[in-house]
KOLDO-687735 format. One record per residue: residue in three letters; x, y, z of N, C-alpha, C in turn. Coordinates in pm, whole numbers, plus 50000, padded with zeros to 5 digits. Layout:
// residues N
PT  code     nx     ny     nz    cax    cay    caz     cx     cy     cz
PT   ALA      X      Y      Z      X      Y      Z      X      Y      Z
...
***
This chain:
// residues 315
PT  code     nx     ny     nz    cax    cay    caz     cx     cy     cz
PT   MET  57258  42416  06182  57334  42366  06297  57476  42286  06228
PT   LYS  57568  42322  06310  57683  42300  06257  57710  42145  06267
PT   ARG  57771  42131  06119  57791  41938  06134  57878  41957  06168
PT   ARG  57920  41779  06271  58042  41733  06310  58097  41682  06270
PT   ASN  58253  41698  06192  58306  41583  06180  58376  41486  06216
PT   ARG  58335  41346  06199  58387  41245  06257  58454  41124  06227
PT   ASN  58617  41056  06219  58617  40958  06146  58591  40862  06174
PT   THR  58577  40768  06048  58522  40595  06093  58673  40494  06094
PT   GLU  58650  40397  06169  58742  40290  06211  58677  40174  06151
PT   ILE  58783  40165  06043  58697  39956  06006  58700  39891  06123
PT   PHE  58825  39822  06151  58864  39750  06265  58867  39795  06396
PT   SER  58728  39815  06407  58747  39879  06542  58723  39775  06646
PT   LEU  58700  39795  06769  58659  39665  06873  58589  39571  06858
PT   ALA  58453  39623  06809  58370  39600  06804  58349  39489  06692
PT   PHE  58454  39523  06597  58371  39456  06461  58473  39308  06552
PT   LEU  58587  39310  06610  58648  39220  06616  58598  39106  06732
PT   ASP  58519  39177  06831  58451  39103  06861  58311  39011  06798
PT   LEU  58285  39098  06704  58177  39045  06622  58262  38868  06540
PT   ILE  58339  38898  06467  58453  38826  06436  58475  38735  06492
PT   THR  58544  38737  06611  58572  38621  06698  58486  38547  06714
PT   CYS  58369  38572  06785  58240  38545  06793  58237  38434  06691
PT   GLY  58243  38485  06565  58194  38389  06470  58219  38252  06434
PT   PHE  58385  38287  06466  58455  38197  06451  58425  38095  06525
PT   GLY  58427  38139  06654  58410  38058  06754  58277  37940  06770
PT   ALA  58175  38060  06687  58013  37971  06688  58078  37835  06554
PT   VAL  58140  37879  06477  58165  37820  06392  58252  37661  06414
PT   VAL  58304  37669  06496  58430  37582  06577  58351  37480  06705
PT   LEU  58248  37579  06739  58165  37481  06844  58066  37420  06748
PT   LEU  58037  37431  06635  57942  37363  06560  58033  37241  06519
PT   ILE  58173  37268  06487  58216  37157  06429  58246  37063  06488
PT   LEU  58270  37145  06676  58294  37011  06788  58184  36942  06797
PT   VAL  58048  37016  06814  57947  36921  06822  57874  36849  06700
PT   ALA  57899  36849  06636  57836  36742  06499  57932  36662  06480
PT   LYS  58015  36643  06509  58094  36527  06520  58165  36470  06364
PT   PRO  58260  36452  06363  58330  36426  06200  58201  36330  06128
PT   GLY  58188  36339  06004  58079  36268  05956  58112  36130  05939
PT   GLN  58280  36093  05971  58294  35966  05921  58186  35883  06031
PT   ASP  58186  35899  06141  58174  35821  06255  57979  35808  06253
PT   VAL  57921  35909  06186  57781  35845  06127  57692  35778  06062
PT   SER  57841  35810  05943  57796  35699  05817  57815  35553  05879
PT   LYS  57891  35507  05929  57922  35347  06050  57831  35336  06133
PT   SER  57785  35447  06199  57640  35385  06301  57510  35345  06214
PT   SER  57536  35428  06125  57376  35385  06013  57388  35258  05955
PT   ILE  57502  35205  05888  57606  35087  05789  57551  34989  05922
PT   GLU  57576  34978  06013  57561  34860  06173  57418  34817  06173
PT   SER  57360  34987  06210  57193  34996  06221  57136  34897  06077
PT   ALA  57188  34907  05948  57140  34892  05838  57188  34690  05833
PT   GLU  57325  34685  05879  57295  34525  05859  57219  34510  05972
PT   GLN  57210  34534  06090  57171  34473  06182  56992  34428  06151
PT   ILE  56918  34522  06086  56831  34515  05995  56772  34429  05950
PT   VAL  56914  34433  05809  56924  34336  05730  56928  34155  05757
PT   ALA  57062  34142  05914  56989  34049  05964  56869  33967  06058
PT   GLU  56802  34074  06057  56668  34064  06156  56611  34006  06014
PT   ILE  56590  34050  05903  56494  34065  05775  56531  33918  05707
PT   THR  56647  33864  05734  56683  33741  05721  56660  33642  05786
PT   ALA  56673  33664  05919  56618  33528  06046  56494  33549  05991
PT   LEU  56397  33663  05982  56254  33666  05970  56243  33570  05884
PT   GLU  56292  33612  05729  56221  33475  05622  56304  33375  05593
PT   GLN  56342  33334  05730  56379  33229  05706  56276  33179  05829
PT   THR  56236  33240  05899  56140  33162  06006  56038  33145  05931
PT   ILE  55976  33283  05848  55864  33224  05756  55868  33137  05703
PT   ALA  56007  33096  05590  56051  32981  05528  55994  32849  05610
PT   THR  56067  32839  05705  55971  32716  05795  55856  32704  05855
PT   LEU  55823  32790  05876  55642  32790  05912  55605  32773  05777
PT   LYS  55639  32784  05679  55581  32755  05553  55580  32574  05483
PT   ASN  55730  32576  05534  55729  32397  05497  55630  32334  05602
PT   ARG  55615  32351  05730  55536  32338  05856  55404  32341  05756
PT   ILE  55375  32403  05730  55201  32472  05624  55211  32343  05545
PT   ASP  55306  32358  05474  55275  32258  05345  55282  32146  05398
PT   ASP  55346  32116  05491  55342  31944  05591  55211  31924  05608
PT   LYS  55178  32017  05696  55013  32023  05723  54916  31974  05634
PT   SER  54955  32036  05566  54870  32028  05402  54855  31894  05339
PT   ASP  54949  31852  05370  54956  31740  05290  54924  31638  05412
PT   GLU  54931  31600  05516  54856  31505  05654  54716  31559  05623
PT   VAL  54682  31651  05601  54535  31697  05632  54524  31645  05493
PT   ALA  54576  31640  05370  54487  31592  05263  54473  31420  05247
PT   LYS  54589  31391  05323  54596  31172  05335  54505  31170  05451
PT   THR  54440  31249  05535  54397  31217  05636  54236  31241  05512
PT   GLU  54232  31358  05475  54036  31328  05356  54060  31177  05277
PT   SER  54209  31163  05265  54177  31068  05159  54145  30927  05236
PT   ALA  54218  30894  05359  54166  30820  05399  53993  30799  05443
PT   LEU  53946  30919  05531  53810  30928  05543  53735  30893  05459
PT   SER  53755  30944  05307  53707  30856  05175  53700  30733  05133
PT   ALA  53804  30698  05168  53812  30562  05139  53785  30481  05277
PT   GLY  53784  30525  05384  53674  30457  05475  53526  30507  05490
PT   ALA  53510  30600  05408  53351  30597  05388  53294  30503  05230
PT   ASP  53354  30478  05148  53365  30401  05066  53358  30287  05117
PT   LYS  53491  30185  05158  53449  30113  05258  53334  30092  05345
PT   SER  53287  30172  05423  53174  30157  05482  53067  30130  05383
PT   ALA  53027  30219  05295  52885  30186  05235  52967  30047  05158
PT   ALA  53039  30013  05083  53052  29824  05058  53023  29771  05151
PT   LEU  53046  29784  05273  52974  29698  05415  52849  29716  05412
PT   ALA  52773  29802  05380  52706  29792  05434  52600  29705  05315
PT   ARG  52619  29778  05196  52568  29667  05081  52619  29543  05123
PT   SER  52719  29496  05133  52746  29389  05172  52639  29282  05304
PT   LYS  52645  29377  05340  52538  29321  05497  52390  29340  05423
PT   SER  52366  29400  05381  52171  29413  05292  52215  29243  05207
PT   ASP  52297  29287  05123  52237  29155  05065  52284  29013  05075
PT   ALA  52371  29033  05243  52387  28897  05306  52213  28870  05392
PT   VAL  52169  28994  05396  52087  28994  05490  51932  28900  05405
PT   LYS  51900  28970  05308  51870  28920  05162  51889  28777  05133
PT   LYS  51997  28722  05118  52035  28609  05097  52003  28480  05215
PT   THR  51998  28566  05338  51964  28493  05444  51798  28482  05429
PT   ALA  51757  28566  05394  51611  28552  05406  51561  28437  05278
PT   GLU  51641  28459  05176  51601  28378  05057  51663  28196  05095
PT   ALA  51743  28202  05165  51798  28073  05199  51684  28033  05307
PT   LYS  51662  28120  05384  51555  28032  05551  51407  28040  05401
PT   ASP  51372  28080  05324  51245  28031  05235  51328  27942  05203
PT   SER  51419  27885  05089  51470  27821  05058  51468  27666  05163
PT   LEU  51497  27672  05295  51506  27605  05406  51383  27574  05417
PT   GLU  51275  27649  05446  51151  27593  05480  51077  27520  05375
PT   GLY  51105  27556  05241  51083  27503  05078  51090  27350  05106
PT   LEU  51247  27309  05127  51324  27189  05135  51249  27058  05287
PT   ALA  51220  27145  05361  51167  27101  05524  51008  27075  05476
PT   LEU  50971  27157  05370  50840  27089  05370  50836  26985  05217
PT   VAL  50979  26972  05188  50979  26880  05040  50997  26778  05157
PT   GLU  51056  26750  05281  51134  26655  05324  51005  26575  05421
PT   GLU  50943  26695  05423  50798  26622  05560  50688  26573  05449
PT   SER  50691  26648  05337  50635  26597  05268  50654  26412  05191
PT   LEU  50789  26411  05144  50827  26278  05137  50822  26152  05223
PT   ASN  50861  26210  05362  50843  26112  05444  50678  26085  05481
PT   ARG  50607  26147  05448  50454  26112  05457  50385  26090  05362
PT   ALA  50427  26083  05211  50417  25987  05108  50472  26027  04971
PT   SER  50453  25935  04882  50500  26035  04749  50360  25984  04682
PT   ILE  50399  26043  04583  50242  26047  04463  50322  25906  04415
PT   SER  50272  25820  04402  50260  25667  04347  50154  25611  04342
PT   PRO  50135  25551  04212  50007  25449  04235  49954  25346  04310
PT   SER  49855  25340  04321  49811  25216  04442  49796  25150  04435
PT   SER  49877  25037  04528  49905  24898  04433  49762  24784  04417
PT   ASN  49703  24869  04437  49496  24823  04443  49508  24870  04331
PT   THR  49443  24863  04210  49410  24956  04094  49251  24931  04098
PT   LYS  49214  24826  04160  49019  24789  04131  48986  24883  04174
PT   LYS  49041  24956  04368  48981  25003  04489  49059  25142  04460
PT   ARG  48933  25211  04449  48994  25392  04479  49023  25427  04625
PT   ASP  49126  25436  04658  49181  25510  04757  49122  25648  04800
PT   ASP  49048  25659  04905  49012  25787  04958  49134  25879  04979
PT   GLU  49264  25832  04994  49335  25913  05021  49509  25912  04982
PT   VAL  49554  25903  04922  49675  25897  04840  49774  26002  04903
PT   GLY  49875  25970  05009  49949  26038  05028  49958  26145  05051
PT   GLY  49785  26173  05173  49759  26272  05174  49707  26344  05082
PT   ILE  49697  26363  04960  49587  26372  04888  49464  26294  04871
PT   PRO  49309  26328  04893  49227  26269  04883  49183  26201  04707
PT   VAL  49167  26138  04698  49146  26105  04520  49001  26050  04495
PT   ASP  48903  26165  04579  48780  26108  04564  48694  26171  04432
PT   SER  48746  26254  04357  48698  26335  04251  48681  26250  04132
PT   ASP  48553  26313  04072  48554  26211  03958  48558  26282  03814
PT   TYR  48648  26458  03832  48677  26539  03757  48858  26547  03803
PT   VAL  48986  26575  03725  49109  26662  03734  49094  26682  03673
PT   LEU  49171  26837  03702  49224  26916  03589  49366  26982  03669
PT   PHE  49448  26981  03580  49577  27004  03612  49606  27199  03544
PT   ILE  49675  27259  03612  49725  27346  03555  49889  27310  03595
PT   VAL  49963  27350  03492  50066  27314  03478  50165  27465  03417
PT   ASP  50289  27526  03530  50341  27570  03474  50454  27540  03330
PT   THR  50418  27670  03257  50491  27632  03126  50642  27715  03076
PT   SER  50640  27772  03245  50746  27848  03172  50874  27837  03141
PT   GLY  50947  27880  03114  51133  27808  03122  51200  27718  03220
PT   SER  51147  27723  03341  51244  27676  03448  51146  27551  03492
PT   MET  51001  27559  03381  50999  27418  03431  51004  27339  03281
PT   GLN  50984  27401  03182  51059  27333  03052  51207  27268  03085
PT   SER  51280  27297  03179  51368  27221  03201  51347  27101  03229
PT   ILE  51276  27070  03342  51209  26912  03368  51103  26926  03366
PT   TRP  51026  26895  03247  50934  26851  03159  50933  26723  03172
PT   GLY  51047  26621  03128  50989  26489  03167  50955  26489  03313
PT   ARG  51021  26532  03414  50978  26515  03505  50851  26543  03565
PT   VAL  50798  26692  03524  50677  26736  03548  50589  26653  03488
PT   MET  50571  26542  03329  50500  26462  03290  50458  26349  03364
PT   SER  50559  26273  03478  50582  26203  03515  50508  26177  03638
PT   GLU  50494  26354  03683  50416  26307  03794  50288  26376  03801
PT   MET  50222  26437  03670  50119  26445  03630  50082  26307  03600
PT   GLN  50135  26201  03546  50041  26081  03500  50036  25979  03625
PT   LYS  50151  26021  03717  50118  25947  03882  49989  25994  03906
PT   VAL  50012  26105  03938  49842  26179  03934  49752  26143  03887
PT   LEU  49746  26092  03776  49609  26000  03735  49597  25863  03706
PT   GLU  49729  25793  03766  49737  25651  03814  49677  25679  03918
PT   ILE  49692  25744  04037  49645  25727  04198  49505  25772  04181
PT   HIS  49423  25762  04072  49270  25775  04038  49273  25680  03910
PT   PRO  49206  25591  03974  49164  25435  03898  49073  25494  03797
PT   LYS  49016  25588  03803  48906  25591  03673  48827  25696  03698
PT   VAL  48867  25803  03608  48776  25931  03654  48676  25997  03490
PT   LYS  48578  26052  03535  48511  26057  03407  48585  26157  03339
PT   GLY  48659  26237  03337  48705  26319  03263  48805  26439  03327
PT   PHE  48895  26459  03226  49007  26525  03279  49063  26630  03199
PT   GLN  49146  26745  03247  49151  26827  03118  49287  26896  03152
PT   ILE  49375  26957  03070  49510  27023  03105  49514  27168  03095
PT   LEU  49539  27269  03124  49594  27397  03084  49737  27410  03193
PT   ASN  49740  27560  03094  49877  27593  03182  49835  27719  03281
PT   ASP  49961  27781  03313  49922  27892  03407  49824  27987  03380
PT   ASN  49851  28006  03261  49784  28147  03223  49642  28102  03171
PT   GLY  49626  27970  03139  49463  27948  03154  49434  27893  02999
PT   LEU  49562  27866  02927  49549  27804  02776  49528  27675  02823
PT   HIS  49418  27622  02678  49403  27472  02702  49493  27390  02631
PT   LEU  49514  27320  02680  49645  27210  02561  49545  27158  02446
PT   VAL  49431  27130  02474  49369  27023  02405  49241  27148  02322
PT   SER  49273  27251  02228  49186  27374  02213  49040  27316  02188
PT   ALA  48996  27187  02149  48868  27137  02100  48821  27100  02205
PT   TYR  48892  27111  02317  48795  27067  02456  48769  27152  02551
PT   ASN  48790  27303  02520  48812  27376  02512  48649  27446  02618
PT   GLY  48648  27420  02751  48518  27404  02810  48475  27265  02837
PT   LYS  48534  27186  02747  48448  27043  02810  48602  26967  02837
PT   TRP  48534  26826  02934  48607  26719  02998  48662  26665  02866
PT   ILE  48796  26650  02878  48852  26490  02788  48813  26373  02864
PT   PRO  48714  26297  02776  48710  26165  02817  48840  26071  02866
PT   ASP  48838  25992  02997  48930  25949  03045  48913  25828  02971
PT   THR  48998  25778  02930  49029  25653  02831  49187  25650  02810
PT   ASP  49217  25528  02772  49394  25499  02856  49412  25526  02675
PT   GLY  49350  25562  02573  49380  25604  02411  49401  25775  02474
PT   ARG  49317  25792  02526  49289  25958  02529  49393  26010  02633
PT   ARG  49454  25915  02751  49567  25968  02822  49681  25970  02675
PT   LYS  49663  25871  02668  49824  25817  02603  49830  25955  02509
PT   ASN  49718  25989  02392  49750  26116  02315  49789  26247  02378
PT   VAL  49705  26248  02493  49691  26351  02548  49869  26431  02612
PT   PHE  49881  26252  02672  50040  26314  02718  50155  26327  02610
PT   LYS  50088  26241  02512  50227  26292  02345  50158  26438  02318
PT   LEU  50056  26481  02341  50060  26618  02264  50129  26733  02417
PT   LEU  50110  26658  02521  50197  26732  02624  50329  26765  02593
PT   SER  50367  26655  02581  50559  26649  02572  50599  26729  02470
PT   ASN  50532  26786  02351  50577  26923  02302  50495  27043  02292
PT   TRP  50452  27053  02403  50372  27198  02467  50486  27298  02460
PT   ARG  50494  27316  02400  50582  27438  02401  50521  27574  02425
PT   ILE  50550  27660  02516  50428  27777  02492  50501  27844  02634
PT   ASN  50585  27997  02608  50541  28035  02743  50481  28113  02850
PT   SER  50475  28138  02932  50380  28166  03047  50485  28249  03151
PT   ASN  50393  28303  03267  50464  28397  03345  50482  28382  03481
PT   SER  50423  28189  03517  50473  28180  03638  50393  28220  03735
PT   SER  50260  28218  03662  50128  28306  03752  50036  28157  03775
PT   PRO  50006  28091  03878  49877  28024  03842  49730  28059  03875
PT   VAL  49738  28190  03902  49628  28266  03939  49517  28279  03837
PT   GLU  49595  28282  03694  49516  28336  03558  49445  28151  03550
PT   GLY  49527  28081  03572  49451  27927  03512  49383  27872  03624
PT   LEU  49400  27939  03707  49283  27868  03854  49172  27924  03814
PT   GLY  49130  28098  03769  49041  28121  03761  48988  28063  03641
PT   VAL  49025  28069  03528  48954  27970  03403  48926  27783  03463
PT   ALA  48962  27786  03532  48929  27656  03550  48790  27681  03661
PT   LEU  48789  27726  03766  48680  27725  03829  48582  27817  03789
PT   LYS  48589  27858  03659  48497  27966  03608  48408  27880  03525
PT   LYS  48553  27774  03434  48447  27702  03366  48428  27511  03376
PT   TYR  48475  27506  03518  48459  27349  03524  48404  27329  03668
PT   ALA  48447  27396  03741  48358  27406  03855  48225  27408  03910
PT   ASN  48153  27313  03932  48009  27372  03954  47956  27266  04064
PT   PRO  47869  27306  04148  47845  27171  04251  47737  27064  04253
PT   SER  47724  27019  04131  47678  26903  04064  47792  26806  04039
PT   SER  47906  26851  04047  48048  26714  04011  48143  26720  04151
PT   SER  48213  26618  04143  48307  26643  04205  48464  26675  04136
PT   LEU  48486  26771  04176  48642  26847  04107  48754  26851  04218
PT   SER  48890  26766  04116  49055  26784  04199  49068  26881  04071
PT   ILE  49165  26977  04135  49247  27049  04077  49395  27060  04079
PT   TYR  49485  27014  04042  49636  27020  04087  49698  27127  03993
PT   ILE  49781  27203  04080  49867  27304  03995  49986  27244  04010
PT   ILE  50079  27223  03930  50178  27241  03928  50319  27338  03909
PT   GLY  50409  27410  03942  50447  27477  03946  50574  27471  04015
PT   ASP  50666  27636  04006  50750  27607  04076  50804  27747  04164
PT   GLU  50730  27837  04087  50752  28014  04136  50637  28026  04118
PT   TYR  50594  28187  04161  50465  28248  04192  50547  28406  04132
PT   SER  50490  28479  04012  50572  28587  03992  50418  28724  04050
PT   GLY  50373  28685  04075  50263  28760  04130  50284  28885  04219
PT   ALA  50226  28969  04247  50288  29096  04349  50206  29117  04475
PT   SER  50073  29007  04474  50052  29013  04612  49988  28825  04633
PT   TYR  49908  28850  04786  49899  28703  04809  49762  28717  04872
PT   GLY  49757  28781  04960  49601  28831  05012  49441  28850  04912
PT   THR  49451  28885  04819  49364  28962  04715  49330  28853  04632
PT   VAL  49444  28768  04623  49479  28656  04483  49391  28573  04599
PT   ILE  49409  28588  04680  49362  28441  04778  49241  28403  04792
PT   ASP  49200  28572  04828  49019  28592  04899  48965  28623  04745
PT   GLN  49041  28630  04597  48953  28615  04495  48903  28477  04457
PT   LEU  49039  28396  04501  48994  28246  04481  48930  28176  04526
PT   GLU  48943  28233  04685  48801  28173  04757  48671  28185  04724
PT   LYS  48666  28299  04701  48552  28380  04635  48432  28255  04530
PT   LEU  48540  28273  04411  48520  28162  04277  48502  28042  04333
PT   ASN  48571  27986  04404  48529  27826  04461  48439  27795  04590
PT   THR  48408  27915  04569  48307  27888  04712  48098  27850  04644
PT   ASN  48068  27742  04703  47939  27679  04609  47870  27815  04738
PT   ARG  47773  27922  04672  47720  27988  04732  47581  27961  04824
PT   VAL  47593  27813  04781  47426  27787  04872  47512  27698  05002
PT   SER  47605  27624  04954  47637  27546  05089  47773  27642  05146
PT   GLY  47818  27694  05083  47969  27755  05115  48047  27706  05112
PT   LYS  48077  27543  05077  48131  27490  05088  48276  27490  04956
PT   PRO  48356  27470  04909  48413  27470  04775  48375  27396  04705
PT   LEU  48406  27409  04570  48347  27369  04493  48436  27271  04396
PT   ALA  48573  27321  04435  48686  27205  04381  48733  27171  04500
PT   LYS  48852  27074  04500  48931  27074  04596  49077  27125  04448
PT   ILE  49163  27197  04547  49256  27261  04490  49411  27223  04549
PT   HIS  49472  27136  04522  49604  27076  04558  49709  27110  04487
PT   ALA  49850  27148  04541  49962  27163  04420  50064  27092  04443
PT   ILE  50166  27084  04324  50299  27014  04366  50368  27131  04335
PT   GLY  50449  27167  04435  50585  27266  04402  50742  27194  04361
PT   PHE  50834  27214  04274  50937  27172  04275  51022  27252  04352
PT   MET  51077  27194  04437  51151  27346  04491  51294  27247  04483
PT   SER  51358  27421  04529  51512  27425  04492  51541  27509  04576
PT   VAL  51698  27510  04572  51727  27646  04637  51739  27753  04575
PT   GLY  51723  27762  04454  51686  27921  04405  51575  27943  04411
PT   ASN  51453  27853  04416  51311  27902  04465  51304  28009  04548
PT   THR  51202  28125  04576  51225  28225  04666  51084  28223  04733
PT   GLY  51030  28052  04741  50909  28010  04826  50821  28091  04823
PT   ARG  50766  28184  04699  50637  28234  04664  50560  28137  04657
PT   PHE  50531  28049  04543  50437  27949  04556  50424  27828  04626
PT   ALA  50540  27784  04700  50493  27726  04802  50406  27797  04911
PT   THR  50435  27872  04972  50361  28021  05008  50222  28056  04986
PT   LEU  50208  28043  04847  50069  28089  04805  50017  27964  04784
PT   MET  50062  27868  04727  49990  27761  04722  49912  27681  04883
PT   ARG  50025  27655  04959  50011  27606  05099  49842  27721  05148
PT   GLU  49835  27836  05125  49741  27866  05154  49599  27838  05094
PT   VAL  49577  27852  04966  49518  27841  04884  49440  27698  04861
PT   ALA  49564  27594  04890  49527  27440  04941  49451  27446  05018
PT   LYS  49468  27502  05135  49430  27472  05279  49249  27543  05298
PT   ARG  49274  27637  05221  49086  27692  05223  49018  27615  05158
PT   SER  49069  27518  05066  48969  27432  04959  48986  27298  05010
PT   GLY  49024  27274  05128  49091  27107  05202  49160  27014  05092
PT   GLY  49261  27099  05015  49343  27021  04927  49511  27006  04994
PT   THR  49558  26986  04969  49708  26935  05029  49793  27012  04900
PT   PHE  49924  27061  04960  50019  27126  04906  50111  26998  04891
PT   LEU  50201  26954  04815  50322  26828  04810  50450  26964  04784
PT   GLY  50548  26919  04846  50694  27009  04793  50729  26905  04727
PT   LEU  50798  26895  04612  50937  26774  04572  51075  26839  04543
PT   SER  51167  26769  04519  51268  26793  04490  51265  26845  04354
PT   ARG  51367  26887  04267  51357  26924  04139  51446  26840  04056
***
């Protein structure tokens, strides 16, 4: 086959068309893409807007934080006020409890003072004007017993009025013109004259004088509970064949109960044959505003059950 020789043309029409299209595309891309300076300005404006929004949000957050801090302070103040109110309420409750207690104590004291007034209006312990004839009853207290026994509270509160205590004891003896014997114990059952433990002290002027002289110097502690002394007195000195009056002198009762003590004493003081009391139990209470009224409460019931009398005196 015969090879045909052809001449090659570099700048042909097709090549120019191609170049022209290429330049046109470049121009078109430049026109479409717009200048770079315009794109950067838009981004800056957007960034500035975003920064402005962020700044506004930070200011809003700061404002809200301040409000939260203010509210927290208000809550703390409210909690402090509530705590102070609770403390004040507790203090008022304690004050109310103390007031109730003091009211009850004042009521007891008023009852004691009313009893004192009633007793003083009715009679006082004083010697009978007629020393020759025995009164059956002086000041509401029967004085027909052959024997007299004193149970005297020797606690500190009674020691402070010891002269007054001795004076009333002497008055009690004086309203008994003549007794066969007498005895003195303290509220715990200890004898003033140990040599006469279990025996009666003969009632003579000389014995009375000597015994009361000894009594004036009697300093012995006790617990302001006449129950023990009364128990000793009933066991050692009460018997059906003799008449006995027991005088309990005090200002306070420190025991824990009333009912059990009263029942025990009543049992000791009852004649098993006749069922009557072996001894008349009287009580003299030195009352004051500071008394609890427990002595008067106990002694009124003890005296009532034995046919005796309770006499309240002011200190």
